[in-house]
C-alpha positions in Angstrom: 6.1 17.9 -15.3 7.1 14.4 -16.4 6.9 11.2 -14.3 8.1 7.6 -14.9 5.5 5.5 -16.7 7.5 3.0 -18.7 9.7 0.2 -17.3 12.9 1.8 -18.4 11.8 5.1 -16.7 10.8 3.5 -13.4 14.0 1.4 -13.3 16.0 4.6 -13.7 13.9 6.1 -10.9 14.5 3.1 -8.7 18.2 3.3 -9.3 18.1 7.0 -8.4 16.6 6.4 -5.0 19.3 7.2 -2.4 20.7 4.2 -0.5 20.0 5.5 3.0 19.7 2.6 5.4 20.0 5.0 8.3 16.7 6.6 7.3 14.5 4.6 4.9 11.9 6.5 2.9 8.2 5.6 3.4 6.4 4.4 0.3 2.9 4.6 -1.0 2.4 1.9 -3.7 -0.4 0.5 -5.8 -1.3 -2.8 -4.2 -3.4 -4.0 -7.1 -5.9 -6.8 -6.8 -6.0 -10.6 -7.0 -5.9 -10.1 -10.8 -2.2 -9.6 -10.4 -1.8 -13.3 -9.9 -4.4 -14.4 -12.5 -3.7 -17.6 -14.5 -5.5 -16.7 -17.6 -4.9 -13.3 -19.3 -7.9 -12.0 -21.1 -8.0 -9.0 -23.4 -9.7 -6.5 -21.1 -8.6 -2.9 -20.4 -8.6 -3.6 -16.6 -6.3 -6.7 -16.9 -4.0 -5.0 -19.3 -3.3 -2.5 -16.6 -3.4 -4.5 -13.4 -3.2 -8.1 -14.6 -0.2 -10.5 -14.3 1.5 -9.1 -17.4 0.4 -5.5 -16.9 2.6 -2.5 -15.9 1.8 -2.8 -12.2 2.9 -6.4 -12.0 6.1 -5.6 -13.9 6.8 -2.7 -11.6 6.2 -4.7 -8.4 8.7 -7.3 -9.6 11.3 -4.6 -10.0 10.2 -2.7 -6.8 10.7 -5.4 -4.2 14.3 -6.4 -5.1 15.3 -2.7 -5.3 13.9 -2.1 -1.8 15.8 -5.0 -0.4 19.0 -4.1 -2.1 19.0 -0.4 -1.2 17.7 -0.6 2.4 18.3 -4.1 3.7 15.4 -3.6 6.1 15.3 -5.2 9.5 11.6 -5.4 9.3 8.6 -4.2 7.3 5.5 -2.4 8.6 2.7 -2.4 6.0 -0.7 -0.7 5.8 -3.4 -1.8 3.4 -6.7 -0.3 2.2 -8.3 -3.5 3.3 -7.9 -3.2 7.0 -9.7 -0.3 8.6 -10.4 0.3 12.3 -11.9 3.2 14.2 -9.9 5.1 16.9 -7.5 2.2 17.7 -4.6 0.9 15.6 -4.5 -2.9 15.4 -1.1 -4.3 15.0 -0.5 -7.9 13.9 1.3 -10.2 16.4 1.2 -13.5 14.5 4.5 -15.1 15.7 6.5 -17.4 13.5 3.9 -17.7 10.7 1.7 -14.9 9.4 -1.7 -16.3 8.3 -3.4 -15.1 5.1 -6.9 -13.7 5.0 -8.3 -14.4 1.5 -10.8 -11.5 1.7 -12.2 -11.9 -1.8 -15.3 -13.9 -2.8 -16.6 -15.9 -5.8 -13.2 -16.5 -7.4 -12.1 -19.9 -8.8 -10.3 -22.3 -6.5 -6.8 -21.3 -7.9 -7.0 -17.9 -6.1 -7.6 -19.6 -2.7 -4.6 -22.0 -3.1 -2.1 -19.1 -3.1 0.6 -19.0 -0.5 2.9 -16.4 1.0 5.1 -17.5 3.9 6.4 -14.9 6.3 6.8 -14.3 10.0 5.9 -11.6 12.4 7.9 -10.2 15.3 6.6 -9.5 18.8 9.3 -6.8 19.5 8.5 -4.9 16.3 4.8 -5.1 17.0 5.2 -3.9 20.5 7.4 -1.1 19.3 4.7 0.0 16.9 2.1 0.0 19.7 4.5 2.0 22.0 5.0 4.7 19.3 1.3 5.1 18.9 0.8 5.5 22.6 3.6 8.0 22.7 1.8 10.0 20.0 -1.3 9.9 22.1 -3.1 7.3 19.9 -4.6 4.1 21.0 -3.1 0.8 19.7 -3.3 -2.9 20.5 -1.8 -6.1 19.4 -3.9 -8.4 17.2 -3.1 -12.1 17.5 -4.0 -15.2 15.5 -7.1 -15.8 17.5 -8.6 -12.4 16.7 -10.8 -12.2 13.7 -10.2 -9.1 11.5 -12.2 -9.9 8.3 -14.1 -12.4 6.2 -12.3 -15.2 4.3 -13.7 -16.4 1.0 -12.1 -19.9 1.2 -15.3 -21.3 2.7 -19.0 -21.0 1.7 -20.4 -19.2 3.5 -17.4 -17.1 4.3 -16.0 -17.2 7.8 -14.1 -14.7 9.8 -10.4 -15.0 10.6 -7.0 -13.3 11.1 -4.2 -12.7 8.6 -2.7 -10.5 6.0 -5.3 -9.4 3.5 -4.9 -9.5 -0.3 -3.7 -5.9 -0.3 -0.5 -7.3 1.4 0.1 -10.8 0.3 -0.8 -10.4 -3.4 1.7 -7.6 -4.2 4.3 -9.0 -1.8 4.3 -12.3 -3.8 5.4 -10.3 -6.8 7.8 -8.1 -4.9 9.4 -10.7 -2.6 8.5 -14.1 -3.9 6.3 -16.8 -2.2 8.5 -16.8 1.0 10.2 -14.2 3.1 11.9 -15.8 6.1 14.6 -13.3 6.9 12.7 -10.1 7.4 9.7 -10.0 9.8 6.5 -8.3 8.6 3.8 -6.6 10.7 0.6 -5.1 9.4 -1.1 -2.1 10.9 -4.7 -1.0 10.4 -5.5 2.4 8.8 -8.1 4.7 10.2 -11.6 4.5 8.8 -12.0 8.2 8.1 -12.6 10.7 5.4 -10.4 13.2 7.2 -6.9 13.0 5.6 -5.3 14.5 8.7 -6.2 11.4 10.7 -4.3 9.0 8.4 -1.5 11.4 8.1 -1.1 11.1 11.8 -1.3 7.3 11.6 1.9 7.4 9.5 3.6 10.2 11.3 3.5 8.4 14.6 5.8 5.7 13.2 8.3 8.0 11.5 11.0 7.0 14.0 11.0 3.5 12.6 12.6 4.7 9.5 15.7 5.4 11.5 15.6 2.0 13.1 15.9 0.0 9.9 12.2 -0.5 9.3 10.6 -0.2 5.9 7.2 1.4 5.9 4.9 0.6 3.0 1.3 1.8 2.6 -0.7 0.1 -0.2 -3.8 1.4 -2.0 -5.0 2.5 -5.4 -5.5 6.1 -6.7 -8.4 4.9 -8.8 -10.9 2.3 -7.2 -14.4 2.2 -8.5 -15.8 -1.3 -8.8 -19.1 0.1 -9.9 -17.6 1.8 -13.0 -14.7 -0.4 -14.1 -13.9 1.6 -17.2 -12.2 4.0 -14.8 -9.5 1.4 -14.2 -8.1 2.0 -17.7 -6.6 5.3 -18.7 -7.9 4.7 -22.2 -11.6 4.5 -21.1 -11.6 6.6 -18.0 -13.5 9.9 -17.9 -11.5 13.1 -18.3 -12.1 14.1 -14.7 -10.7 10.9 -13.4 -7.6 11.0 -15.6 -7.0 14.6 -14.6 -7.4 13.6 -10.9 -4.9 10.8 -11.3 -2.4 13.2 -12.8 -3.0 15.7 -10.1 -1.8 13.2 -7.4 1.8 13.0 -8.5 1.9 16.8 -9.0 0.6 17.4 -5.5 3.0 14.9 -3.9 5.9 16.5 -5.7 5.5 19.9 -4.1 8.9 20.7 -2.5 7.6 22.6 0.6 5.9 20.5 3.3 3.0 22.9 4.0 2.2 23.3 0.3 2.6 19.6 -0.3 0.3 18.6 2.6 -2.4 21.1 1.6 -2.2 20.0 -2.0 -2.5 16.4 -1.1 -5.5 17.1 1.2 -7.2 19.1 -1.5 -7.2 16.1 -3.8 -10.2 14.8 -2.0 -12.1 17.9 -3.2 -11.0 17.4 -6.8 -13.8 17.2 -9.4 -12.7 13.6 -10.3 -12.3 12.3 -6.8 -15.9 11.0 -6.2 -15.9 9.2 -9.5 -12.5 7.7 -8.8 -13.4 6.7 -5.2 -17.0 6.0 -4.2 -15.4 5.3 -0.8 -12.0 6.5 0.4 -10.2 3.5 1.9 -8.1 2.9 -1.2 -6.9 6.5 -1.4 -6.1 7.3 2.3 -3.0 5.1 2.5 -1.4 7.8 0.5 -1.7 10.0 3.6 -0.2 7.3 5.8 3.0 7.2 3.7 3.1 10.9 3.4 2.8 11.3 7.2 5.5 8.7 7.9 7.9 10.5 5.5 6.7 14.0 6.3 10.2 15.5 6.6 12.4 15.4 3.6 12.0 15.2 -0.2 9.6 13.3 -2.3 10.2 11.2 -5.4 7.6 9.7 -7.8 9.1 6.3 -8.5 6.4 5.3 -11.0 3.3 7.0 -12.3 1.4 4.0 -13.5 -2.2 5.0 -14.0 -4.3 4.2 -10.9 -1.3 2.7 -9.1 1.6 5.0 -8.7 4.5 4.5 -6.2 5.8 7.5 -4.3 8.7 7.7 -1.9 8.3 10.2 1.0 11.1 11.4 3.3 14.1 11.1 1.0 
């Protein structure tokens, strides 16, 4: 089974996505790291993969315009590996200006001078909360006065609200430094090792896909900061590269029951623990799969550690 790994291949896959504005697919995508916007490119295996000139950055620059052209979304609901809550979904309600949470520490000042201007939307945020409540899940609005994480712009760091780097960094590449015509709302994922729980987080919002809303769930399929050689396909251990390959195969199963079980079984794979000392970067895959549960699946890119998969085609 072959999947798109080069720019020409993923551009062909993006072109092949059906233009279905009446029912927009839900996407899992590799959200990368602040290294996507690095100023200085060094010759390291990690930066060659996820740096500003790496395949992921090139893909994101193709991905965003394709999404806007094909689906003309009325709004975007985004999930990130970097916002976990327990038992209650938190939904941003930031009004006319979404603040940024620079939740990374010890970087040079350049990284804290980044901007991404966008707006929220109270009606969309309330719709998200309502859908969760209809699904029997707790949810609440999270405003600009509610702290949701630590910000590295100060020393010592201070708490604050805002879109984390798992949102604003890839969105800068996908959509540019300013998005003023499409509101964006972020929702927290569930802090849980049970894949069923984050599948339900996505499934509860599946109706939004028929309401002109684009659902994006960002994470990474390899995330081990204690063993950075795993970020490069050339230096990763065989178990980890086999695990990464197994993800696109599992996601591509045509029957829902088989696909769901295969995706759940990935957390038992021999390479999983080495790829993910903790699970938060992996489980957004289940959010996207739940939101696009019904319908087909297309692997849009199979970039190592950061694939993009469309669910609900």
